C-alpha positions as CSV (number, residue, x, y, z in Angstrom):
1,M,-11.9,39.2,-26.1
2,K,-12.7,35.6,-27.2
3,Y,-13.3,33.0,-24.5
4,K,-11.7,29.6,-25.0
5,I,-13.9,26.9,-23.4
6,I,-12.9,23.3,-23.0
7,L,-15.7,20.7,-22.6
8,D,-14.8,17.7,-20.4
9,T,-15.9,14.2,-21.3
10,N,-18.6,14.0,-18.6
11,V,-20.2,17.3,-19.9
12,L,-20.4,15.9,-23.4
13,M,-22.0,12.7,-22.1
14,A,-24.5,14.9,-20.1
15,V,-26.1,15.8,-23.4
16,S,-27.6,12.4,-23.6
17,Q,-27.9,11.7,-19.8
18,F,-29.7,14.9,-18.9
19,K,-31.2,15.8,-22.3
20,L,-29.3,19.0,-22.1
21,D,-28.3,21.3,-25.0
22,V,-24.8,22.2,-23.7
23,F,-24.2,24.5,-26.7
24,S,-27.3,26.7,-26.2
25,Q,-26.4,26.9,-22.5
26,V,-22.9,28.1,-23.4
27,D,-24.5,30.7,-25.7
28,Q,-26.6,32.0,-22.9
29,F,-23.7,32.1,-20.5
30,S,-21.4,34.1,-22.7
31,D,-22.0,37.6,-23.9
32,Y,-18.7,37.5,-25.7
33,P,-17.4,35.5,-28.6
34,Y,-16.0,32.1,-27.7
35,E,-14.6,29.0,-29.2
36,L,-15.3,25.5,-28.0
37,F,-12.5,22.9,-27.6
38,I,-11.9,19.4,-26.5
39,L,-8.7,17.6,-25.6
40,D,-7.6,14.7,-27.9
41,K,-7.8,12.5,-24.8
42,T,-11.5,13.2,-24.5
43,I,-12.1,11.4,-27.8
44,L,-10.0,8.4,-26.5
45,E,-12.1,8.4,-23.3
46,L,-15.4,8.4,-25.2
47,N,-14.2,5.7,-27.6
48,N,-13.2,3.6,-24.6
49,I,-16.6,4.1,-23.0
50,F,-18.3,3.3,-26.3
51,T,-16.4,0.1,-26.8
52,Q,-16.2,-1.2,-23.2
53,Q,-19.5,-0.3,-21.7
54,T,-23.2,-1.0,-22.4
55,G,-26.5,0.7,-22.0
56,K,-26.9,4.4,-21.2
57,N,-23.1,5.1,-21.0
58,K,-22.5,3.5,-24.4
59,Q,-25.3,5.5,-25.9
60,A,-24.1,8.7,-24.3
61,A,-20.6,8.2,-25.6
62,K,-21.9,7.5,-29.1
63,L,-23.9,10.7,-29.1
64,A,-21.0,12.7,-27.7
65,L,-18.7,11.5,-30.5
66,S,-21.3,12.4,-33.1
67,I,-21.8,15.8,-31.6
68,I,-18.0,16.4,-31.7
69,K,-18.0,15.8,-35.4
70,Q,-21.3,17.7,-36.1
71,K,-20.3,20.8,-34.1
72,K,-16.7,20.6,-35.4
73,L,-15.2,21.3,-32.0
74,S,-11.6,22.3,-32.1
75,L,-9.2,19.6,-30.9
76,I,-6.3,20.3,-28.6
77,P,-3.5,17.8,-29.1
78,T,-1.8,17.0,-25.8
79,E,1.3,15.3,-24.5
80,E,1.2,12.4,-22.0
81,G,-0.5,13.0,-18.7
82,Q,-3.8,12.5,-16.9
83,V,-6.7,14.3,-18.4
84,D,-7.6,16.1,-15.1
85,D,-4.0,17.4,-14.8
86,L,-4.1,18.7,-18.4
87,L,-7.4,20.5,-17.8
88,V,-6.0,22.2,-14.7
89,A,-3.0,23.3,-16.7
90,Y,-5.1,24.6,-19.5
91,S,-7.3,26.5,-17.0
92,L,-4.1,28.3,-15.9
93,K,-3.5,29.3,-19.6
94,G,-6.9,31.1,-19.6
95,Y,-9.2,28.4,-20.8
96,V,-12.6,28.0,-19.1
97,I,-13.2,24.3,-18.2
98,V,-16.8,23.0,-18.2
99,T,-16.9,19.8,-16.1
100,Q,-19.2,17.7,-13.9
101,D,-16.3,16.4,-11.9
102,L,-16.5,18.3,-8.5
103,I,-13.0,17.3,-7.4
104,L,-11.6,18.6,-10.7
105,K,-13.7,21.8,-10.4
106,K,-12.2,22.4,-6.9
107,R,-8.7,21.7,-8.2
108,I,-9.1,24.3,-11.0
109,K,-10.5,26.9,-8.7
110,K,-7.8,26.3,-6.1
111,A,-5.2,26.7,-8.8
112,G,-6.8,30.0,-9.9
113,G,-8.6,28.9,-13.0
114,I,-12.2,29.1,-14.0
115,A,-14.5,26.0,-14.0
116,L,-18.2,25.8,-14.8
117,T,-20.6,22.9,-14.2
118,I,-24.1,21.8,-14.9
119,R,-26.6,22.8,-12.3
120,Q,-29.9,21.0,-11.6
121,K,-29.3,19.0,-14.8
122,R,-30.6,22.0,-16.8
123,K,-28.1,24.8,-17.0
124,I,-24.4,25.7,-16.9
125,A,-23.3,27.9,-14.0
C-alpha cells in the first residue's frame, strides 16, 4: 500500500516559520511507501503570499516555492473551488491531508478522512 499525502499551504510555510523539516517528519510517521502531493491552487496561494505580503510570510512563501521545485512534489490539477473544499474531497478519496488549519482538520475528520497536523512546532502527528 502506498500512502498519498497532500501538503497544505500552511504546512509548507511552517518549514520556514518553525524551522521544521516536514519531509523527515513524514518519513518518521510512515512505515509504508508514500508519495507527496500539492494542489495546483497551493502554488497560486504561495505566489499570492509572496507577491502581496512582506517580512516573514513573504520569506516563508519563497522558501516553500523553492522546496516544491527541489523536492519535485507531484502536482494535482484541480477544477474550480475553494482549496479547503478540495482538500476535504481528496481526503475522501483516500489522501492523507497534512494541515495546520484546525477548522479544516475537523471538517476532514467529520467527513471520515484522515488529517495530520504539526504538534509543538516540532513534529507531525
